[in-house]
Steps between C-alpha positions, in 0.01 A plus 500: 500500500516866398686779670368666811559874569799413716668322212426782251642764725813297563549423127453863405752612760747233388456600133582864553764438762684257271502749214637765736775273626586372154573847365698577809711197410383318815446163331568162667725431201659753270424293194122504551296710262181675624267231371675221687538713811130575500398138434709363788380755749132474409509121510678505833231743631222269391660196659570678825134588531398136474473487881180711480319219325447128562690233315169374358431841348836505330455145371163580349641810332805326349292201387271724299758745373649448157671698227366495148721287277555581128245356252776268371506317837256218575395425861314175576378386841591156621457271801756263642336162567466388862689185416810710433465674836450170672825371340685813613366458855616139518849605380528778759367272774787261433766777489366664817455184700600562858471876471126526572546679834732766354260572210244591763167412348306216334566609148319205338181620664524857366142631438629698204591173341133463405534776243622392151857588408465757226757610243515669166682454169660806343650500151536701187232407253747440216741296711436169319573664165832647613647234732604143421526394862239511776665703778292505812557733801344391827466853652472550877400854599647693789332688790666394822298171490194692619383716203516498126343302217560382143272779375712763669823360353369477140652832402855365554439135401367601161828682424705192590295254298510729196877549518576137577262346247329311780170448668456543876289302747450737791377330818270662762646324806347522847605799705611549864403561772185298430711224341859508628788278387487251335176594321657733242784265402257209479288697249811594297615141497151388404500738202833350385373144538191592302712635214713189469226248577151636440202269549377331183183706487661836574543609138872571558770291345796405726775765480856381491684619817790615281255744338405663828661785693374580852508879557402732780563842653563579866305247710420331167874466444531333839211268420664413164828406669319307774321303224833428335632363834190285546539356147861422568441345842206292382690377194248644255568633147638851515415782259743641253584793726379737770483878475473723807459874527604634842421166671410500870698205629578600859191556711705585802608825335841428643731661242626863506334638190154464660583797720782662303293556182185624666541850353525373138223240499123529508458190721355605836676434829256220570170352380232590753125548463203605700377219736257262334378138533772378260780692664705286748663816638214661682704787636808566294616773742540236773868418510479140610199408284674641192813299581291180530399525131718718283356381170153434378621212280642272766531449871836597646573132562479432124710787369815288474333237286668513156155494331420824688844667485685328213828682585514293821506166321815304587569425133380718214663290231319298242246766397576516131536845350408811703470857377469760777475879480501748790547874551815624669274743694241253616457345845520144381824550306733314743293182503491484120878530483559254783259254334700514179827422679350222710310329215797511262735392782733781412718572808361173634737514800293787634204268538694191606368535857149421383497122522265302275471234773645229280246558224607479136671814386358636177693635205540881490212694357574720204404859592487822303451807722447851365525779757353828368655819623283730713180295439239416769306182559349335190583815300363325190157640598626845402466428129591856398855457628786377282620255762152338514488466124849354496410253783199372304717459188770307684242281669346418160845418362571265787165322444569463131846357579358262759232379253660555158337479162575193294755589230351264245155496334419866569154454357413233751324666792456185708799402724647163420486271799630164607466282806760554776559192716707696744201702630283340774184508294361205693431734788216645299393216282568697186785514251732796540669633185797726429607697196776359278636844407687702766696769314540864592343778301685812386531674839833618635697199617638680806157620619425185706689217667672276249534124525835528682410781739314483831408864560499822302431827682467825302436852609252677268492880486184709530490523119541124451870479428702205631782571743750278673397372842791523737373203699444457874791466739501191716494689835176672391347167390599339828344791688175447311505125564557561874190720522285289271189357657529703819260768616664815635499528878201737513498511878847656503438708187137620506577759227566209258162359593330832431684539170450148366142436603354848468360512853 
């Protein structure tokens, strides 16, 4: 993509202006050092200038951009078989039956479907010599569902796999607006189905679901949770756990932090781009046209689908183990916190008005939420900062706890497996296996949700120290629930429209 003169001038001005403000103690947060302050402001400047280029230009740039990984990290290209994507389509078709009109397009006829579903394996070269269990992370990159790629996210994925003693399968799912919902979640589900039931001639051995963690950041976090909901609703084997960094789970942008934290986050006021053939919003300055399609990823009529906005699901129980991180200064903070309460069914009376329409109520989901003081959206990308380093370390500890090493036979590097009659392996025509050993490693016992707990929320300082989380008061939770899934009344408050959508 490159930077045009307009971008360079703006970045230069932002750079020097930020330094000037920092040394005048005019920082968005008093705990920010100069390096973090500069990083947030420069990234915000770049994202705000996205409207000067087409979405296709951005997609081409992010698809080809990558950061060099250390020599100790191995990257191998892969392709998810079409049979796995066809399986995923059939599953979604059943779950979305009757909702075709609200989805808004014939998604099974997507022209982008003709392109193979690519992915890549990322692992440390000496992993097999140092690990006695095959931990696999299905990684789903972020990028507002419309940009990003596995290549671009390698720089952070390689840190996680190294710290967790795992290998990652990073999927290059279809992007909006060319391929709106449910294309991305179909591709993510297809990648998972491929891992647990690869075709006989694929060269990949079936991976035990209990050896898999689904992980994503931002929109990738939303896709990870949507995939967990689909697996639950379809009665399919679930992975060991799900990890989400700053997940985007409310595409209505209906919670207060979206506007309240605008000064401390690099996320722009809205995702807009120069008009192009792929762009469904031909004139983003047109008030009514912008209201008719507020997201590239889904039509307005589909935003309340739980596989689009997981926070709006009637029941978030039955999702196994979840580990969620967010920044206290980011725009998506409130939805991460509310998701933790709703999924764990803590303060369940706050959500009692959300009827499940007689459907089976699932057991509470066990959720660990870490809220990092003063941190912006997906702050883990700022690898120089202590909070980012700490977050990667805690994530790795969670993954190691979710998929623990076997305490016996330390010299045996191949996981022991046995058949599990409780798993619906007949759905795939293959035998599903699980590990015999499920014992924790030597991490702190209070770091994550224990067997008897439903939710653990911790505040983490900017230097990575744990603090007590005072918890949310019920009136505030009820206030959030009342606004959830509702667009602000832009006609009565045009300044909100201008703020939120960057018009």
